[in-house]
C-alpha positions as CSV (number, residue, x, y, z in Angstrom):
1,M,-3.0,-1.8,-10.6
2,Y,-3.0,-3.0,-7.0
3,D,-4.7,-5.4,-4.7
4,S,-6.1,-4.4,-1.3
5,T,-5.9,-6.8,1.6
6,S,-6.5,-6.6,5.4
7,L,-4.1,-7.9,8.0
8,D,-4.8,-8.4,11.7
9,V,-2.5,-6.3,13.9
10,Q,-3.2,-6.7,17.6
11,G,-6.9,-7.2,17.0
12,N,-7.3,-4.3,14.5
13,A,-7.7,-4.7,10.8
14,M,-4.9,-2.9,8.9
15,N,-5.6,-2.3,5.2
16,T,-2.6,-2.9,3.0
17,L,-2.1,-2.2,-0.7
18,I,0.0,-4.6,-2.7
19,F,1.5,-3.5,-6.1
20,E,3.0,-6.3,-8.3
21,P,5.0,-6.0,-11.5
22,E,4.0,-7.9,-14.6
23,G,5.9,-10.9,-15.7
24,E,7.7,-13.8,-14.0
25,G,9.6,-13.2,-10.8
26,P,11.4,-13.3,-8.6
27,H,11.0,-9.6,-7.9
28,P,12.6,-7.5,-5.2
29,G,10.2,-6.3,-2.6
30,L,9.7,-2.9,-0.8
31,I,7.6,-1.8,2.2
32,I,6.7,1.8,1.5
33,A,5.3,4.2,4.1
34,Q,2.2,6.0,3.0
35,H,2.0,9.7,2.1
36,L,1.1,11.7,5.3
37,P,-0.9,14.8,4.4
38,I,-4.1,12.8,4.0
39,A,-3.1,9.7,5.9
40,H,-6.2,9.5,8.0
41,A,-8.5,9.3,5.0
42,G,-7.2,5.9,3.8
43,L,-4.7,4.6,1.2
44,E,-7.0,4.4,-1.8
45,T,-7.9,8.1,-1.4
46,D,-4.4,9.4,-1.9
47,P,-3.4,9.7,-5.6
48,F,0.3,10.3,-4.6
49,T,0.5,7.0,-2.7
50,I,-1.1,5.1,-5.6
51,D,1.3,6.7,-8.1
52,V,4.3,5.8,-6.0
53,G,3.2,2.1,-5.8
54,E,2.5,2.0,-9.5
55,R,5.8,3.5,-10.5
56,Y,7.8,1.0,-8.4
57,A,5.8,-1.9,-9.7
58,A,6.5,-0.7,-13.3
59,A,10.2,-0.7,-12.4
60,G,9.9,-4.3,-11.3
61,Y,9.4,-4.2,-7.6
62,V,6.7,-5.8,-5.4
63,C,5.5,-3.0,-3.1
64,V,3.5,-3.3,0.1
65,M,1.9,-0.2,1.6
66,P,0.4,-0.7,5.1
67,F,-2.2,1.8,6.3
68,I,-0.2,2.8,9.4
69,F,-3.1,4.8,10.9
70,H,-5.4,1.7,10.9
71,W,-6.7,2.4,14.4
72,W,-8.3,5.7,13.4
73,P,-11.6,5.8,11.5
74,T,-11.1,6.9,7.9
75,E,-14.1,9.2,8.1
């Protein structure tokens, strides 16, 4: 499972997904670029992106995935 948060980047909201492993840390961290074929539609709409985050979290990594196209409307 993941959490969704919004960061302010030069006055624009950037949605970010955070995947965390279970158990006590510390855990190594990764910043992962999103999957591009449907990038403009948002992170939560891409099953491949969600699967990548979940697999890394299951392997013990904290993963942060920023929505790098945050200035484009998702619709």
